[in-house]
NUSE-571870 format. One record per residue (C-alpha): residue number from 0; y, z, x. Coordinates in pm, whole numbers. Layout:
! residues N
<site><n>NUM</n><v>Y</v><w>Z</w><u>X</u></site>
...
//
This chain:
! residues 114
<site><n>0</n><v>873</v><w>-836</w><u>-1550</u></site>
<site><n>1</n><v>733</v><w>-1181</w><u>-1478</u></site>
<site><n>2</n><v>392</v><w>-1274</w><u>-1615</u></site>
<site><n>3</n><v>199</v><w>-1594</w><u>-1549</u></site>
<site><n>4</n><v>-49</v><w>-1720</w><u>-1807</u></site>
<site><n>5</n><v>-290</v><w>-1995</w><u>-1704</u></site>
<site><n>6</n><v>-484</v><w>-2224</w><u>-1934</u></site>
<site><n>7</n><v>-685</v><w>-2545</w><u>-1928</u></site>
<site><n>8</n><v>-983</v><w>-2460</w><u>-1712</u></site>
<site><n>9</n><v>-1346</v><w>-2510</w><u>-1800</u></site>
<site><n>10</n><v>-1657</v><w>-2711</w><u>-1727</u></site>
<site><n>11</n><v>-1632</v><w>-3082</w><u>-1654</u></site>
<site><n>12</n><v>-1868</v><w>-3345</w><u>-1515</u></site>
<site><n>13</n><v>-1804</v><w>-3506</w><u>-1177</u></site>
<site><n>14</n><v>-1545</v><w>-3779</w><u>-1210</u></site>
<site><n>15</n><v>-1383</v><w>-3609</w><u>-1506</u></site>
<site><n>16</n><v>-1036</v><w>-3465</w><u>-1554</u></site>
<site><n>17</n><v>-874</v><w>-3135</w><u>-1641</u></site>
<site><n>18</n><v>-514</v><w>-3026</w><u>-1677</u></site>
<site><n>19</n><v>-417</v><w>-2673</w><u>-1584</u></site>
<site><n>20</n><v>-102</v><w>-2512</w><u>-1720</u></site>
<site><n>21</n><v>81</v><w>-2202</w><u>-1605</u></site>
<site><n>22</n><v>355</v><w>-2059</w><u>-1822</u></site>
<site><n>23</n><v>587</v><w>-1800</w><u>-1672</u></site>
<site><n>24</n><v>761</v><w>-1542</w><u>-1886</u></site>
<site><n>25</n><v>1041</v><w>-1316</w><u>-1774</u></site>
<site><n>26</n><v>1334</v><w>-1371</w><u>-1541</u></site>
<site><n>27</n><v>1268</v><w>-1537</w><u>-1208</u></site>
<site><n>28</n><v>1535</v><w>-1493</w><u>-942</u></site>
<site><n>29</n><v>1577</v><w>-1710</w><u>-634</u></site>
<site><n>30</n><v>1290</v><w>-1942</w><u>-721</u></site>
<site><n>31</n><v>1152</v><w>-2104</w><u>-405</u></site>
<site><n>32</n><v>822</v><w>-2266</w><u>-502</u></site>
<site><n>33</n><v>565</v><w>-2303</w><u>-778</u></site>
<site><n>34</n><v>210</v><w>-2396</w><u>-703</u></site>
<site><n>35</n><v>-164</v><w>-2368</w><u>-738</u></site>
<site><n>36</n><v>-419</v><w>-2209</w><u>-509</u></site>
<site><n>37</n><v>-796</v><w>-2191</w><u>-545</u></site>
<site><n>38</n><v>-1078</v><w>-1975</w><u>-419</u></site>
<site><n>39</n><v>-1440</v><w>-2082</w><u>-415</u></site>
<site><n>40</n><v>-1723</v><w>-1829</w><u>-381</u></site>
<site><n>41</n><v>-1750</v><w>-1704</w><u>-24</u></site>
<site><n>42</n><v>-1434</v><w>-1884</w><u>84</u></site>
<site><n>43</n><v>-1074</v><w>-1788</w><u>142</u></site>
<site><n>44</n><v>-802</v><w>-1869</w><u>-106</u></site>
<site><n>45</n><v>-640</v><w>-2200</w><u>-18</u></site>
<site><n>46</n><v>-330</v><w>-2390</w><u>-123</u></site>
<site><n>47</n><v>-404</v><w>-2683</w><u>-354</u></site>
<site><n>48</n><v>-59</v><w>-2810</w><u>-446</u></site>
<site><n>49</n><v>295</v><w>-2681</w><u>-437</u></site>
<site><n>50</n><v>643</v><w>-2783</w><u>-547</u></site>
<site><n>51</n><v>918</v><w>-2635</w><u>-335</u></site>
<site><n>52</n><v>1256</v><w>-2637</w><u>-508</u></site>
<site><n>53</n><v>1450</v><w>-2953</w><u>-423</u></site>
<site><n>54</n><v>1160</v><w>-3097</w><u>-224</u></site>
<site><n>55</n><v>871</v><w>-3328</w><u>-288</u></site>
<site><n>56</n><v>536</v><w>-3183</w><u>-384</u></site>
<site><n>57</n><v>279</v><w>-3121</w><u>-114</u></site>
<site><n>58</n><v>-98</v><w>-3126</w><u>-149</u></site>
<site><n>59</n><v>-407</v><w>-3018</w><u>35</u></site>
<site><n>60</n><v>-568</v><w>-3316</w><u>207</u></site>
<site><n>61</n><v>-882</v><w>-3267</w><u>-1</u></site>
<site><n>62</n><v>-697</v><w>-3334</w><u>-329</u></site>
<site><n>63</n><v>-440</v><w>-3598</w><u>-229</u></site>
<site><n>64</n><v>-458</v><w>-3898</w><u>-459</u></site>
<site><n>65</n><v>-659</v><w>-3707</w><u>-720</u></site>
<site><n>66</n><v>-440</v><w>-3412</w><u>-823</u></site>
<site><n>67</n><v>-81</v><w>-3418</w><u>-943</u></site>
<site><n>68</n><v>146</v><w>-3116</w><u>-972</u></site>
<site><n>69</n><v>447</v><w>-3114</w><u>-1200</u></site>
<site><n>70</n><v>684</v><w>-2865</w><u>-1356</u></site>
<site><n>71</n><v>890</v><w>-2827</w><u>-1670</u></site>
<site><n>72</n><v>1193</v><w>-2617</w><u>-1581</u></site>
<site><n>73</n><v>1298</v><w>-2574</w><u>-1944</u></site>
<site><n>74</n><v>960</v><w>-2420</w><u>-2027</u></site>
<site><n>75</n><v>914</v><w>-2240</w><u>-1694</u></site>
<site><n>76</n><v>576</v><w>-2408</w><u>-1673</u></site>
<site><n>77</n><v>387</v><w>-2571</w><u>-1389</u></site>
<site><n>78</n><v>98</v><w>-2811</w><u>-1442</u></site>
<site><n>79</n><v>-188</v><w>-2939</w><u>-1232</u></site>
<site><n>80</n><v>-344</v><w>-3266</w><u>-1343</u></site>
<site><n>81</n><v>-685</v><w>-3296</w><u>-1180</u></site>
<site><n>82</n><v>-859</v><w>-3633</w><u>-1187</u></site>
<site><n>83</n><v>-1176</v><w>-3766</w><u>-1024</u></site>
<site><n>84</n><v>-1305</v><w>-3412</w><u>-998</u></site>
<site><n>85</n><v>-1582</v><w>-3335</w><u>-752</u></site>
<site><n>86</n><v>-1832</v><w>-3049</w><u>-740</u></site>
<site><n>87</n><v>-1648</v><w>-2913</w><u>-435</u></site>
<site><n>88</n><v>-1341</v><w>-2862</w><u>-656</u></site>
<site><n>89</n><v>-1529</v><w>-2582</w><u>-831</u></site>
<site><n>90</n><v>-1330</v><w>-2261</w><u>-785</u></site>
<site><n>91</n><v>-1107</v><w>-2008</w><u>-950</u></site>
<site><n>92</n><v>-758</v><w>-2157</w><u>-962</u></site>
<site><n>93</n><v>-453</v><w>-1934</w><u>-935</u></site>
<site><n>94</n><v>-96</v><w>-2011</w><u>-1032</u></site>
<site><n>95</n><v>164</v><w>-1885</w><u>-786</u></site>
<site><n>96</n><v>542</v><w>-1846</w><u>-800</u></site>
<site><n>97</n><v>735</v><w>-1763</w><u>-487</u></site>
<site><n>98</n><v>1082</v><w>-1626</w><u>-546</u></site>
<site><n>99</n><v>1252</v><w>-1302</w><u>-458</u></site>
<site><n>100</n><v>901</v><w>-1172</w><u>-527</u></site>
<site><n>101</n><v>559</v><w>-1332</w><u>-511</u></site>
<site><n>102</n><v>377</v><w>-1365</w><u>-844</u></site>
<site><n>103</n><v>15</v><w>-1458</w><u>-919</u></site>
<site><n>104</n><v>-168</v><w>-1556</w><u>-1234</u></site>
<site><n>105</n><v>-496</v><w>-1394</w><u>-1329</u></site>
<site><n>106</n><v>-699</v><w>-1697</w><u>-1225</u></site>
<site><n>107</n><v>-888</v><w>-1954</w><u>-1427</u></site>
<site><n>108</n><v>-1234</v><w>-2095</w><u>-1363</u></site>
<site><n>109</n><v>-1285</v><w>-2465</w><u>-1301</u></site>
<site><n>110</n><v>-1647</v><w>-2579</w><u>-1273</u></site>
<site><n>111</n><v>-1741</v><w>-2936</w><u>-1186</u></site>
<site><n>112</n><v>-2108</v><w>-2996</w><u>-1249</u></site>
<site><n>113</n><v>-2343</v><w>-3237</w><u>-1417</u></site>
//
């Protein structure tokens, strides 16, 4: 059974940085994509960044140039480096793996506030 464990969230001031990590345990078959979504209060969950196997990463327009997604295949881990954070980045961030099945992390809070 695949489990995703997220870490790295917290409170940061505007303009600051955070790095989210998502470690996957278990066997993943037919891996298609690894990525991050977020959901702010009262809003729908939205895609933030995604790496599709054998393709370049893609990003939401709102985070382009500020966020960077990367993965370590040996560690089955995906990262999200978030720089120049803004208050509107405040949300619960979810790790996602799309494969033969669709897996979600438990979510981690990111709060950008002075």
